[in-house]
LUMVEXSE-46684 format. One line per field, with one value per residue (C-alpha): residue number from 0; x, y, z; residue in three letters. Coordinates in pm, 1 decimal, decimal comma. Layout:
resi <- (NUM	...)
u <- (X	...)
v <- (Y	...)
w <- (Z	...)
resn <- (ALA	...)
This chain:
resi <- (0	1	2	3	4	5	6	7	8	9	10	11	12	13	14	15	16	17	18	19	20	21	22	23	24	25	26	27	28	29	30	31	32	33	34	35	36	37	38	39	40	41	42	43	44	45	46	47	48	49	50	51	52	53	54	55	56	57	58	59	60	61	62	63	64	65	66	67	68	69	70	71	72	73	74	75	76	77	78	79	80	81	82	83	84	85	86	87	88	89	90	91	92	93	94	95	96	97	98	99	100	101	102	103	104	105	106	107	108	109	110	111	112	113	114	115	116	117	118	119	120	121	122	123	124	125	126	127	128	129	130	131	132	133	134	135	136	137	138	139	140	141	142	143	144	145	146	147	148	149	150	151	152	153	154	155	156	157	158	159	160	161	162	163	164	165	166	167	168	169	170	171	172	173	174	175	176	177	178	179	180	181	182	183	184	185	186	187	188	189	190	191	192	193	194	195	196	197	198	199	200	201	202	203	204	205	206	207	208	209	210	211	212	213	214	215	216	217	218	219	220	221	222	223	224	225	226	227	228	229	230	231	232	233	234	235	236	237	238	239	240	241	242	243	244	245	246	247	248	249	250	251	252	253	254	255	256	257	258	259	260	261	262	263	264	265	266	267	268	269	270	271	272	273	274	275	276	277	278	279	280	281	282	283	284	285	286	287	288	289	290	291	292	293	294	295	296	297	298	299	300	301	302	303	304	305	306	307	308	309	310	311	312	313	314	315	316	317	318	319	320	321	322	323	324	325	326	327	328	329	330	331	332	333	334	335	336	337	338	339	340	341	342	343	344	345	346	347	348	349	350	351	352	353	354	355	356	357	358	359	360	361	362	363	364	365	366	367	368	369	370	371	372	373	374	375	376	377	378	379	380	381	382	383	384	385	386	387	388	389	390	391	392	393	394	395	396	397	398	399	400	401	402	403	404	405	406	407	408	409	410	411	412	413	414	415	416	417	418	419	420	421	422	423	424	425	426	427)
u <- (12506,7	12536,7	12592,9	12680,4	12517,2	12865,0	12934,3	12600,5	12664,3	12999,5	12832,6	12575,6	12846,6	13027,8	12720,5	12611,2	12235,0	12146,8	12367,2	12201,2	11847,7	11949,1	11997,0	11621,2	11468,4	11591,0	11720,9	11790,2	11983,1	11762,0	11978,1	12143,1	11936,5	11810,3	11454,6	11280,9	10941,7	10878,5	10977,7	10718,9	10406,0	10289,1	10333,4	10402,5	10539,4	10848,6	10781,2	11063,5	11379,9	11724,3	11976,1	12327,0	12478,9	12226,6	12188,8	11809,9	11524,4	11170,2	10854,9	10614,3	10345,9	10328,1	10548,8	10818,9	11129,5	11454,6	11822,6	12017,7	11935,4	11566,4	11556,5	11688,6	11452,1	11140,7	11199,0	11402,0	11241,2	11570,9	11599,7	11787,5	12108,5	12100,2	12069,1	12355,7	12578,2	12504,6	12586,3	12894,6	13031,4	12981,1	13144,8	13442,0	13358,1	13364,2	13051,0	13137,4	13143,7	12878,9	13096,3	13164,9	13527,4	13438,5	13164,0	13414,5	13653,2	13377,8	13297,6	13665,9	13689,0	13397,6	13604,9	13870,3	13689,2	13760,8	14124,9	14171,3	14009,9	14233,8	14537,6	14410,0	14372,0	14727,1	14877,0	14707,1	14836,9	15190,7	15177,3	15107,5	15381,9	15750,0	15829,6	15612,8	15805,9	15971,9	15639,2	15468,1	15745,3	15698,6	15325,2	15387,0	15631,4	15362,8	15142,5	14879,1	14683,1	14594,6	14231,0	14317,7	14538,6	14254,6	13988,5	14179,5	14294,7	14663,0	14891,2	15242,9	15403,1	15734,8	16036,2	15998,5	15941,4	15725,7	15548,5	15191,8	15246,5	15311,6	15050,5	14775,1	14908,7	14571,8	14428,4	14466,8	14793,3	14631,9	14382,7	14666,2	14820,6	14487,4	14429,2	14764,8	14924,1	15181,1	15392,3	15455,8	15727,2	15769,4	15828,2	15973,9	15803,5	15555,0	15670,1	15515,4	15438,7	15443,7	15759,5	15880,3	15586,9	15315,7	14996,8	14682,7	14368,8	14174,3	13800,3	13506,8	13206,0	13056,9	13365,4	13499,4	13877,4	13958,5	14328,1	14621,2	14863,6	15206,1	15436,4	15801,2	15988,6	16313,6	16476,3	16377,4	16163,5	15881,1	15787,1	15425,0	15320,1	14958,7	14795,7	14767,3	14428,2	14233,1	13877,8	13792,9	14013,1	14024,3	14238,8	14085,1	13737,8	13828,2	13870,9	14051,4	13833,8	13509,8	13320,2	13396,8	13406,6	13059,5	12869,1	13106,8	13047,4	12674,1	12740,8	12995,9	12846,7	13183,5	13433,9	13808,0	14042,0	14403,4	14699,2	14767,5	14661,5	14855,2	14701,8	14354,1	14433,9	14598,4	14313,8	14052,6	14231,3	14226,3	13849,6	13821,1	13653,5	13527,4	13864,1	13942,5	14243,6	14304,1	14533,6	14862,5	14713,0	14566,8	14204,2	13997,5	13669,5	13491,3	13628,7	13519,0	13168,2	13158,9	13260,3	12978,7	12735,6	12842,7	12866,1	12834,0	13179,8	13445,9	13759,3	14096,9	14380,1	14695,1	15045,6	15198,1	15502,3	15535,2	15407,6	15099,7	15022,1	15058,5	14815,6	14567,2	14593,1	14539,0	14225,3	14104,3	14145,7	13975,4	13679,8	13618,6	13445,6	13225,2	13098,0	12723,1	12520,3	12586,5	12875,6	13237,8	13558,7	13724,0	14100,7	14273,7	14621,7	14854,2	15130,2	15498,1	15471,7	15337,0	15111,9	14795,2	14958,6	15250,2	15015,5	14791,7	15086,0	15266,3	14975,7	14673,0	14332,6	14230,6	14505,1	14372,9	14013,5	14121,5	14271,1	13947,4	13750,3	13969,6	13924,6	13918,4	13705,8	13793,9	13823,9	14033,9	14268,8	14304,0	14363,3	14633,9	14807,6	14825,2	14912,1	15220,5	15318,1	15539,8	15614,5	15345,2	15572,3	15480,0	15156,4	15233,1	15273,8	14949,9	14766,9	14904,9	14783,5	14430,9	14441,5	14539,2	14251,9	14002,2	14136,4	14053,1	13704,1	13649,9	13681,4	13361,2	13075,5	12791,8	12721,6	12601,2	12897,8	13141,2	12995,3	13006,9	13369,2	13472,4	13287,5	13448,6	13794,1	13746,3	13633,0	13921,7	14170,3	14033,3	14040,3	14400,2	14554,5	14319,4	14173,4	14141,3	14436,4	14395,6	14507,3	14845,4	14823,9	14867,1	15200,8	15198,4)
v <- (318,7	328,3	663,6	623,6	848,1	973,9	1076,7	1257,4	1429,7	1553,3	1680,6	1878,3	2027,8	2170,6	2350,7	2690,3	2645,3	3016,3	3071,6	2782,9	2902,4	3267,0	3195,6	3150,7	3386,1	3692,8	3599,2	3833,8	3778,0	3751,2	3700,6	3359,4	3252,5	3382,0	3452,9	3469,4	3451,1	3080,2	2948,9	2669,6	2883,3	3239,2	3474,0	3843,1	3815,9	3594,4	3277,2	3070,6	3032,2	2896,3	2776,2	2739,0	2594,3	2309,0	2280,4	2288,8	2516,8	2535,4	2722,1	2804,5	2873,7	2559,6	2326,6	2276,9	2139,4	1986,8	2017,5	2114,0	1788,3	1815,8	2173,9	2070,0	1774,5	1959,1	2305,9	2233,1	1899,5	1712,0	1344,9	1247,7	1146,1	1449,8	1674,2	1493,6	1524,2	1896,8	1965,3	1743,2	1935,5	2262,4	2121,1	1975,1	1618,1	1312,4	1098,9	738,2	515,3	243,0	-54,3	-238,9	-131,0	238,3	197,4	47,2	336,1	590,1	422,2	426,5	799,2	859,1	715,6	984,6	1192,3	915,0	897,5	1272,5	1262,2	973,5	1172,6	1477,6	1276,4	1145,7	1490,2	1628,2	1337,9	1398,0	1762,6	1652,0	1388,1	1419,8	1456,3	1767,1	1976,9	2199,5	2248,7	2341,9	2592,2	2746,1	2788,3	2940,8	3187,6	3281,7	3368,8	3101,5	2979,1	2617,1	2701,2	2844,6	2545,7	2309,8	2514,1	2510,5	2150,7	2232,8	1929,6	1818,9	1588,5	1443,4	1459,5	1103,9	956,5	678,6	838,5	861,0	570,9	346,3	505,1	458,5	129,5	-33,5	181,3	112,7	270,7	384,2	586,8	757,7	851,1	970,3	1183,5	1354,2	1218,8	1002,0	1074,4	799,2	849,0	587,9	245,1	370,3	306,7	583,3	821,1	1091,2	1422,5	1623,9	1597,4	1821,1	2060,1	2227,1	2078,2	2285,2	2103,9	2253,9	2198,0	2222,1	2449,2	2167,7	2144,5	1815,5	1777,9	1763,0	1860,7	2001,3	2288,8	2235,0	2508,2	2405,1	2432,2	2621,8	2698,5	2530,8	2556,6	2564,6	2740,4	2635,6	2315,7	2237,8	1909,2	1859,5	1874,5	1557,8	1431,6	1621,3	1929,1	2191,2	2480,2	2724,9	2659,8	2641,8	2918,3	2836,0	2876,1	2929,3	2694,5	2919,5	3255,4	3219,5	3227,4	3492,8	3715,2	3705,2	3861,7	4123,3	4196,1	4162,3	3907,0	3973,5	3793,9	3763,3	3583,9	3282,2	3035,8	3195,0	3536,1	3381,5	3198,8	3496,9	3728,6	3483,4	3470,7	3853,1	3855,8	3871,4	3539,8	3643,6	3595,5	3352,7	3292,1	3154,4	2854,6	2955,6	3097,5	3428,6	3477,9	3300,9	3396,0	3115,0	3231,8	3590,6	3470,9	3265,8	3569,6	3772,8	3513,5	3618,0	3998,1	4258,3	4405,4	4159,2	4326,6	4220,3	4263,4	4127,8	4189,2	4532,5	4397,6	4387,1	4029,8	4115,7	4422,2	4224,5	3966,2	4241,3	4382,8	4039,6	4000,2	4342,8	4264,6	3927,2	4087,5	4357,4	4137,2	3988,3	4313,8	4350,5	4635,9	4647,2	4397,4	4510,8	4469,0	4676,4	4702,2	4735,1	4886,6	4791,4	5019,3	4966,5	4650,1	4453,1	4150,2	4123,2	3887,9	4130,5	4426,3	4258,4	4129,7	4465,4	4709,7	4509,5	4433,0	4798,4	4879,7	4618,6	4733,6	5089,1	4964,0	4783,8	5102,9	5286,5	5035,3	5191,9	5097,3	4902,0	5206,7	5382,9	5083,6	5082,0	5456,1	5442,9	5147,8	5307,7	5650,8	5501,2	5288,5	5553,3	5927,4	6136,7	6417,9	6425,6	6440,0	6095,8	5945,5	6104,6	5974,6	5628,2	5653,9	5733,6	5462,6	5196,7	5293,2	5288,2	4950,0	4818,1	4964,1	4806,2	4456,5	4513,1	4314,6	4515,1	4809,1	5052,0	4989,5	5017,8	5353,8	5484,5	5374,6	5550,4	5864,5	5866,2	5805,3	6097,1	6326,7	6231,6	6274,8	6619,7	6721,9	6603,3	6758,2	7036,9	7178,3	7555,6	7724,7	8030,5	8345,1	8485,9	8796,8	9120,7	9287,0	9623,6)
w <- (7125,4	7505,5	7671,5	8036,7	8299,0	8385,2	8024,9	7998,5	8330,8	8200,5	7881,9	8081,0	8303,1	7999,3	7863,3	7994,9	7983,2	7987,4	7679,8	7496,2	7572,4	7522,0	7152,0	7122,2	7381,3	7565,5	7910,9	8201,6	8521,7	8830,6	9139,1	9119,8	8819,5	8486,4	8381,8	8044,9	7883,5	7841,9	7497,1	7531,1	7572,8	7510,3	7804,5	7862,5	8217,0	8258,3	8455,7	8303,7	8516,0	8427,1	8684,2	8535,5	8852,5	8866,1	8489,1	8458,9	8352,3	8489,5	8388,5	8667,8	8409,0	8195,5	8401,5	8134,0	8303,0	8184,5	8101,5	7789,8	7609,9	7695,4	7566,2	7224,1	7199,3	7319,7	7178,4	6865,7	6784,6	6765,8	6839,0	7153,4	6977,9	6746,6	7052,5	7222,3	6915,6	6878,2	7242,6	7235,0	6935,8	7124,8	7437,9	7251,0	7351,0	7132,2	7128,6	7218,1	6912,8	6887,3	6976,3	7301,7	7322,2	7288,9	7546,9	7789,9	7720,8	7783,9	8112,5	8205,1	8131,4	8363,9	8646,4	8599,2	8860,0	9110,2	8999,3	9042,6	9385,4	9492,1	9380,1	9567,8	9889,0	9853,2	9787,2	10099,6	10307,2	10179,7	10283,8	10639,9	10639,9	10730,9	10360,9	10346,3	10600,3	10339,7	10164,2	10491,3	10564,4	10220,1	10277,7	10621,4	10466,1	10214,3	10511,1	10446,3	10745,1	10813,7	10742,2	10398,7	10314,5	10401,4	10222,3	9895,2	9937,3	9899,1	9900,5	9814,5	9558,1	9685,9	9455,3	9329,5	8985,7	9130,0	9427,9	9304,8	9065,6	9365,7	9592,6	9334,8	9204,9	9265,6	8983,2	8613,3	8499,0	8174,9	8379,6	8565,5	8231,1	8091,9	8403,3	8344,1	8662,8	8484,6	8177,4	7924,7	7663,5	7392,2	7543,5	7871,9	8204,1	8296,7	8570,1	8792,9	8622,8	8946,6	9156,5	9438,8	9404,0	9607,7	9462,9	9407,0	9289,8	9000,2	9029,0	8791,5	8865,9	9074,5	9293,2	9154,9	9114,0	8741,7	8726,3	8923,2	8927,3	9080,9	9216,0	9236,1	9565,2	9525,3	9191,6	8867,3	8558,9	8496,6	8820,4	8768,2	8595,9	8503,8	8413,8	8037,4	7871,4	7949,9	7895,9	8218,4	8184,4	7908,4	8030,5	7784,4	7923,4	8292,3	8549,3	8871,5	9185,3	8991,5	9224,5	9525,3	9345,5	9191,8	9523,5	9662,3	9358,0	9419,0	9758,4	9644,1	9302,1	9132,1	9007,5	8988,9	8747,0	8864,4	8710,0	8928,3	9193,8	9476,9	9407,9	9424,0	9747,8	9917,4	9819,2	9943,3	10277,8	10282,7	10232,0	9851,2	9777,3	9432,7	9255,2	8973,0	8747,9	8397,7	8381,8	8229,1	7909,9	7798,2	7894,2	7626,5	7464,0	7646,3	7981,2	7911,8	7823,1	8143,3	8349,0	8193,8	8321,1	8670,3	8640,1	8364,3	8422,2	8541,2	8675,5	8535,5	8783,2	8624,1	8756,0	8705,3	8516,7	8137,9	8112,0	8317,4	8109,0	7786,1	7922,5	8007,7	7655,8	7500,0	7709,7	7599,3	7229,2	7269,9	7445,4	7184,0	6921,6	7195,4	7346,8	7387,9	7535,6	7908,9	7900,3	7925,6	8125,6	8396,2	8446,1	8781,3	8808,4	9092,5	9219,9	9152,7	8945,4	9241,9	9215,0	9428,4	9679,6	9730,9	9773,8	10031,3	10233,9	10228,3	10264,4	10374,0	10218,8	10218,0	9966,3	9724,4	9778,9	9691,0	9363,8	9276,8	9341,5	9089,2	8804,3	8458,3	8158,5	7845,9	7621,2	7886,4	7890,5	7510,9	7508,2	7776,5	7609,7	7264,6	7407,0	7572,3	7271,7	7111,5	7127,3	6956,8	6845,9	6477,6	6277,5	6138,0	6486,1	6602,0	6297,6	6369,8	6728,5	6612,3	6345,3	6602,0	6828,9	6542,1	6433,5	6780,7	6755,0	6414,1	6565,2	6767,7	6616,5	6772,8	6542,9	6809,2	7039,2	6747,7	6645,2	7001,9	7041,7	6720,9	6823,4	7167,9	7017,7	6780,7	7061,9	7290,4	7006,1	6928,5	7294,3	7331,2	7023,3	6910,0	7231,2	7213,3	7375,2	7591,7	7409,0	7502,5	7718,8	7522,6	7555,3	7726,6)
resn <- (MET	THR	LEU	SER	PRO	GLN	TRP	LEU	ASP	GLU	LEU	ARG	SER	ARG	ILE	THR	LEU	SER	THR	LEU	ILE	GLY	ARG	HIS	VAL	LYS	VAL	GLN	ARG	ALA	GLY	ARG	GLU	TYR	LYS	ALA	CYS	CYS	PRO	PHE	HIS	ASN	GLU	LYS	THR	PRO	SER	PHE	THR	ILE	ASN	ASP	ASP	LYS	GLY	PHE	TYR	HIS	CYS	PHE	GLY	CYS	GLY	ALA	HIS	GLY	ASP	ALA	ILE	ARG	PHE	LEU	THR	ASP	HIS	GLN	GLY	LEU	GLY	PHE	MET	ASP	ALA	VAL	LYS	GLU	LEU	ALA	ALA	GLU	ALA	GLY	MET	GLY	VAL	PRO	ALA	PRO	ASP	PRO	ARG	ALA	ALA	ARG	GLN	ALA	GLU	ALA	ARG	ALA	THR	LEU	HIS	ASP	VAL	CYS	GLN	ALA	ALA	GLN	ASP	TRP	PHE	VAL	ALA	GLN	LEU	GLY	SER	ALA	ALA	GLY	GLU	GLU	ALA	ARG	ALA	TYR	LEU	ARG	ASN	ARG	GLY	LEU	THR	ALA	GLU	THR	ILE	ALA	ARG	PHE	GLY	ILE	GLY	PHE	ALA	PRO	ASP	SER	ARG	THR	GLY	ILE	LYS	SER	ALA	LEU	GLY	HIS	LEU	ASP	GLU	GLU	LEU	LEU	ILE	GLU	ALA	GLY	LEU	LEU	ILE	LYS	VAL	ASP	ASP	LYS	ALA	PRO	TYR	ASP	ARG	PHE	ARG	GLY	ARG	ILE	MET	ILE	PRO	ILE	ARG	ASP	PRO	ARG	GLY	ARG	VAL	ILE	ALA	PHE	GLY	GLY	ARG	ILE	LEU	GLY	ALA	GLY	GLU	PRO	LYS	TYR	LEU	ASN	SER	PRO	ASP	THR	PRO	LEU	PHE	ASP	LYS	GLY	ARG	THR	LEU	TYR	ASN	LEU	HIS	LEU	ALA	ALA	PRO	ALA	SER	ARG	GLN	SER	GLY	ARG	VAL	VAL	VAL	VAL	GLU	GLY	TYR	MET	ASP	VAL	ILE	ALA	LEU	ALA	GLN	ALA	GLY	PHE	GLY	GLU	CYS	VAL	ALA	PRO	LEU	GLY	THR	ALA	LEU	THR	GLU	HIS	GLN	ILE	GLU	ARG	LEU	TRP	LYS	MET	VAL	ASP	ARG	PRO	LEU	LEU	CYS	PHE	ASP	GLY	ASP	ASN	ALA	GLY	GLN	LYS	ALA	ALA	MET	ARG	ALA	ALA	THR	ARG	ALA	LEU	PRO	LEU	LEU	LYS	PRO	GLY	LEU	SER	LEU	GLY	PHE	VAL	SER	LEU	PRO	GLY	GLY	GLN	ASP	PRO	ASP	ASP	LEU	VAL	ARG	ALA	SER	GLY	PRO	GLN	ALA	PHE	ALA	ALA	CYS	LEU	ASP	GLN	ALA	THR	GLY	LEU	LEU	ASP	HIS	LEU	TRP	SER	HIS	GLU	LEU	ALA	ALA	GLN	PRO	LEU	THR	SER	PRO	GLU	ALA	ARG	ALA	GLY	PHE	LYS	ALA	ARG	LEU	ASN	ALA	HIS	ALA	ASP	THR	ILE	ALA	ASP	GLY	ASP	ILE	LYS	ALA	LEU	TYR	ARG	ARG	GLU	ILE	GLY	GLN	ARG	PHE	SER	ASP	LEU	PHE	PHE	ALA	ALA	ARG	ALA	PRO	SER	PRO	ALA	ARG	PRO)
């Protein structure tokens, strides 16, 4: 079986090394890295470091050094292929089959990075062309500067069924389909997926283009269109702007999750470079775990409308079973149903900063949500309110946190409904 360097590189990029090693030894954040007592030799003072961004570990005591595969072979005693298969299963990747055709296909998939970059270069060129005038006007109206447009690699896909198909005609058409750039239906000729849209590249943690998001110009549905899942892109495991937000979060000490690309871009231009966004789906367990690798309390700042609040509640319920001591979520409320982009444009960066400073905790968010769910005018309604909160708490896997949540819920409930009332003044 032949595993190409590109395939192995992709496998390593999908594994969070500190999580893998943290299953065997206790790891602690230390600046941009993690530290632990070395799993390869006895020591009382940690000299073992883990760098998730670069994908390697190193012990300054015994000299142990390697990547995720090396850790499983050296620490767990697995053979090379067994280690690869275990990691591939965790990463959701198929191991190339041991035949020449499969090997050629694996090699072809590795070139998808080049295909995506070629598409990115073309989209950027189209934005600067005569065909991109309307798109440039749209971006100007959104208040984006030329520097911001260049930094985020924003481009444009003309309203043509054969634009990128013709521009990248020198590439294998099957690769364009596999990269999600062309759509093939039955026996009909493939055609461009993205047409008449502002194009925003989606990058992996290393900054490589792996997919695209397209925002339609004018009326039409869907307003936003993402690439489909591909061998490079899994939307449930990807956070938009992670490659830029990770270093920014180390400076600010926080990471902020917003709903969409344009919020991220507008906030970065306003000085909040530590923002990321999920990709058209509710925040997933993997994304929450990835955020906790950056900070202990990521801040969720979804839109103030009903859809945004439902998304925030889904994230809260998904986080509950994953809670560990010291790890939680914060929730940011925006005034008047605004989104972050609206708020910054209308009231300036200081207004958004003030909202971040007033973030509430996870239990506070659950309490407020259930308190507003229905009128609590009867004993039965109040009992239902308490039961819903305790049901949330019961999904927490950590026993100590679960017990503390239930205790806090009981105390708040008692304070709200059974607080001692001041005696009525005596009648003269």
